[in-house]
DRENFI-964642 format. One line per 2 residues: their letters; for each residue x negated, y, z of C-alpha. Coordinates in steps of 0.001 Angstrom, whole numbers. Example, Ala and Ser with C-alpha at 12.3 -4.5 7.8 and 13.67 -1.06 7.14 Angstrom:
2
as	-12300,-4500,7800  -13670,-1060,7140
//
This chain:
338
mr	-111963,90346,118537  -109335,90340,120955
wa	-105915,91116,120258  -105901,93409,123597
gq	-109124,95457,122797  -107673,96756,119282
si	-106213,100072,120508  -103608,102203,118714
dv	-106111,105014,118605  -108758,103372,116724
dd	-109606,104293,113157  -109063,100662,111625
ga	-109014,102091,108134  -105321,101912,107458
lp	-103902,102844,104213  -101958,106280,104095
gl	-98852,103952,102911  -99042,102171,106269
qr	-99313,105650,108168  -95719,106605,106165
ig	-93897,103758,108029  -94733,104146,111648
li	-98390,102260,111941  -99094,101437,116034
rs	-102412,99511,115141  -104217,97063,112726
vr	-105319,93457,114335  -107761,91132,113276
tp	-108399,87810,115232  -110207,84720,114790
qf	-107123,82314,114984  -105996,83781,111965
eg	-109360,84250,109934  -108786,86540,106599
it	-105712,87975,107593  -105065,91589,109049
fh	-101658,92197,110829  -100525,95978,110670
ev	-98039,96405,113238  -95308,98845,112701
vc	-92177,100161,114378  -89242,100188,112128
ks	-86494,102301,111998  -84047,99765,110239
al	-83725,96211,110491  -80666,95652,108164
nk	-81177,96207,104739  -78416,96977,102274
ip	-79129,95341,98981  -78409,97762,95886
ks	-75616,97715,94113  -77391,96937,91060
st	-78686,93465,91832  -75114,91636,91119
gl	-74929,87709,91511  -76368,87647,94866
pf	-74188,85719,97772  -75059,88341,100203
ny	-75325,92128,100965  -77798,92290,103689
tv	-81169,91045,104515  -83450,90951,107280
na	-87587,90814,106483  -89685,90862,109868
yr	-93145,90789,107667  -94270,92399,104854
gc	-96969,90771,102470  -97251,86805,103160
sh	-100276,84331,104075  -98272,81427,102453
ac	-100465,83091,99246  -98177,81511,96633
ry	-99463,82308,93113  -96059,82911,91448
cf	-94493,85052,94619  -91776,87374,93258
ar	-92225,89939,96543  -95900,90598,95362
pt	-95285,94052,93988  -93230,95159,96761
he	-97144,95704,98514  -97753,98446,96098
yl	-95452,100704,97944  -97540,100211,100674
ef	-100922,101206,98447  -101686,97809,99157
dc	-102718,95656,95683  -100143,92707,94545
gs	-102664,89914,94752  -105498,89285,97663
df	-103798,92134,99745  -100419,90896,99596
ds	-101924,87346,100894  -103882,88764,103892
qv	-102483,92254,104940  -99447,91294,106823
vv	-96932,94090,107877  -95417,93093,111313
kt	-91829,94774,112329  -92515,94424,115961
nv	-89492,95816,117273  -87030,94533,114279
ae	-85175,92313,116731  -84175,94935,119326
vl	-83150,97476,116402  -81019,94776,114745
rr	-79322,93937,117868  -78526,97697,117966
el	-77250,97967,113932  -74776,94887,114750
rr	-73400,96489,117494  -72127,99851,115335
ps	-68382,99841,115011  -68782,99703,111446
wa	-70650,96470,110968  -68227,93953,109439
re	-70177,90763,110086  -71031,90215,106661
tv	-73380,87299,105998  -77452,88474,106068
al	-79829,86444,104713  -83347,85792,106201
gt	-86375,84759,103767  -85360,86895,100682
nt	-88462,88699,100403  -91558,87139,102271
dp	-91274,84080,104463  -89870,84608,108341
yq	-91948,81327,109322  -95255,82058,107834
ra	-98054,81922,109882  -97276,85125,111764
eg	-94733,84193,113267  -96782,81606,115395
ry	-98195,84779,117067  -95258,87453,117086
al	-92107,85054,117605  -89430,87584,115852
mp	-87384,85024,114820  -85966,84046,118152
gi	-84722,87391,118951  -83216,88186,115317
ia	-81390,84664,115578  -80059,85576,119030
al	-78890,89247,117595  -77011,87600,114812
rd	-75322,84870,116782  -74189,86981,119695
sg	-72679,89702,117174  -70964,87097,115457
tp	-73059,87527,112246  -73057,84530,109733
fs	-76641,84234,108478  -79111,81804,106665
vl	-82699,81222,106514  -84923,80038,103608
tk	-88613,78749,104297  -91538,76770,103611
gt	-92742,77188,106892  -92494,74158,109487
ll	-92549,76901,112425  -89182,76660,111848
rr	-88696,73357,113898  -89474,75431,116990
dl	-86031,77260,116712  -84105,74493,115685
pl	-82063,74091,118917  -81694,78036,118618
lv	-80061,77522,115237  -77939,74645,116526
da	-76488,76752,119337  -75871,79553,116609
ae	-74369,77243,114126  -71586,76415,117152
rv	-70506,80079,116992  -71483,81236,113309
rv	-71857,79856,109884  -75598,79013,109588
gv	-77301,78070,106453  -80811,76608,106475
av	-82668,76046,103214  -86426,74671,102642
sl	-88072,75582,99580  -90168,72754,97810
av	-90967,72992,94131  -94493,71106,94044
gd	-94585,67575,95042  -98037,66953,93609
pa	-100433,67366,96893  -103395,68778,94541
lh	-101341,70978,92354  -100032,72377,95955
ae	-103101,73077,96970  -104298,75389,94111
ve	-100618,77280,93541  -99332,77270,97418
pg	-102673,77203,98980  -100990,78782,102390
tp	-98179,77119,102913  -97537,73204,104755
tp	-97949,70376,102593  -94814,68920,100804
qa	-94821,66072,103164  -94625,68252,106156
rl	-91872,70084,104338  -90053,66643,103552
al	-90715,66256,107755  -89015,69470,108111
ia	-85912,68656,106084  -85764,65485,108130
ai	-85938,66811,111151  -83289,69517,110332
re	-80653,67058,109425  -81575,65008,112572
ag	-80874,68374,114514  -77183,68044,112838
ld	-77654,70734,110280  -77155,70580,106374
ch	-80328,71400,104805  -80314,73163,101140
vm	-83602,72550,99021  -84772,75003,96466
va	-86530,73207,93981  -87586,76448,92433
pv	-89668,77821,90978  -90282,75153,88403
lp	-93535,75821,86612  -93173,75237,82715
yl	-95573,72241,81640  -97258,71756,85280
td	-94184,70593,87435  -91527,70080,84765
se	-91790,66688,83766  -89065,64413,84390
eh	-91740,62149,86094  -92330,64851,88569
ld	-88636,66049,89073  -87584,62491,89855
gl	-90408,62131,92237  -89588,65148,93951
lg	-85955,64978,94043  -86103,61507,95332
av	-88415,62581,98001  -85655,65365,98903
aa	-83044,62840,98787  -84756,60168,100995
ag	-85579,63150,103385  -81644,63789,103860
at	-81498,67127,102135  -77690,67898,101006
sv	-77736,70292,98394  -80783,71504,95736
tv	-80939,74220,93393  -83518,74041,90324
fg	-84359,76929,88186  -87413,78140,86112
lh	-90211,80264,87149  -89652,84266,86979
lr	-92867,86095,86190  -92073,90101,87057
gs	-93880,92939,87520  -97445,92629,88595
tr	-96780,88622,89647  -97260,87989,86063
gw	-100457,89353,85723  -101837,87766,89287
fm	-100548,84131,88049  -102131,84400,84640
dw	-105361,85256,86066  -105189,82211,88049
lg	-103766,79970,85221  -106423,80979,83217
rt	-109029,80059,85721  -107454,76808,86379
rp	-105531,75431,83335  -106972,77682,80352
dl	-105038,75208,78188  -101841,76505,79319
va	-102157,80097,78514  -101051,80678,75213
ny	-98008,78371,76051  -97152,80739,78841
ra	-97673,83811,76815  -95580,82204,73980
ly	-92588,81252,76844  -92768,84887,78532
rr	-93272,87079,75025  -89902,88596,75772
ga	-90252,89624,79197  -90087,87881,82575
yl	-87523,85294,82372  -87629,81915,80640
pa	-86103,81760,77201  -82600,80041,76920
ey	-83595,77105,74906  -85875,76345,78153
rt	-83078,76927,80570  -81233,74499,78735
ml	-83792,71945,78577  -84493,71899,82033
qr	-80721,71482,82844  -80521,68591,80783
ra	-83713,66900,82100  -82581,67706,86054
ap	-79028,67267,86062  -79118,63611,85636
lv	-81840,63183,88393  -79938,65184,90675
ar	-77010,62902,90165  -79214,60006,90398
hg	-80344,60672,94162  -76949,61243,95231
lt	-77869,64938,95629  -75396,68151,94915
gd	-76113,71427,93506  -74778,74657,95188
gr	-72661,76036,92001  -75880,77807,90786
af	-78117,75102,90258  -79897,75325,86877
re	-79024,78274,85833  -81479,81635,85730
ap	-81410,82637,89492  -79714,86716,89703
ae	-83015,88894,89790  -84103,90226,92920
pr	-83683,93775,93583  -86553,95573,92541
pa	-87437,98163,95052  -87661,101754,94277
pa	-89104,103918,96726  -86191,104930,98516
yq	-85016,101657,99100  -88719,100380,100398
ea	-88587,103482,102914  -85163,101854,104219
lf	-87259,98700,105211  -88582,100616,108060
//
């Protein structure tokens, strides 16, 4: 079915949650088999982080997409899809909301006299360079709007499509402060295919790190989340940090897996199917909630810190610590995203 043939007035079975946020149309195409794109018109582009979310190094985010075809089993953003009356599992992976007008709305918001040019983070909820970006190309407009308004920003991604925008990022970095980070937590190709099935391979992301550095930009790497009993061995961490350093990364952050909300059930279901021998261990680790116990975090720090030093990498001041909790959006916050 062609994109142009899917008109606005076709009854596509969209859920009521989508109707609430300005649905234009829902699109399926053979080029993205198994994925439905729900095109919406957003009312707002800049998202103010709730005051309750302390410790984050930014107060504003922009998210062009909701849902993510990367399909990472552990993604903390999965519960946010439930607001749209989708499930946090397969729907999160395959029902992607696209804010088609996000760049123009952002440019308008950045022109407000009250805008203080605070740092804006891109990629904090779902990946801005997931597969949908290859079709919709929203990031160039977002980057240009931030650059032209004098607003510093950061980008975090697993998507190698960022290579397309390297010239634009380099140009922006000549005018504002720009931070670029790549997420790479799994070095083993077989495990990567299981736990991050929709993402570029570890080798492809190492090549992305090298390309970012060749373009003259620093590249931070999020070696996170570390998965207990799966990617937390000294051998795995040493190999991954060595590869990251060889690719030219300038700094790293390392921290363990969080299992919040309905993400916990989705991840544990996968673990039960693929590694049933580890289910009891995980239940013990997370028996008190979403975060790893202090003794595990201390162990991970002691294991990883010498490896980071050995490979000539530096932390960002928050390495090894329990990362600050991402905002858990209430309905009012969710509505502000559109």
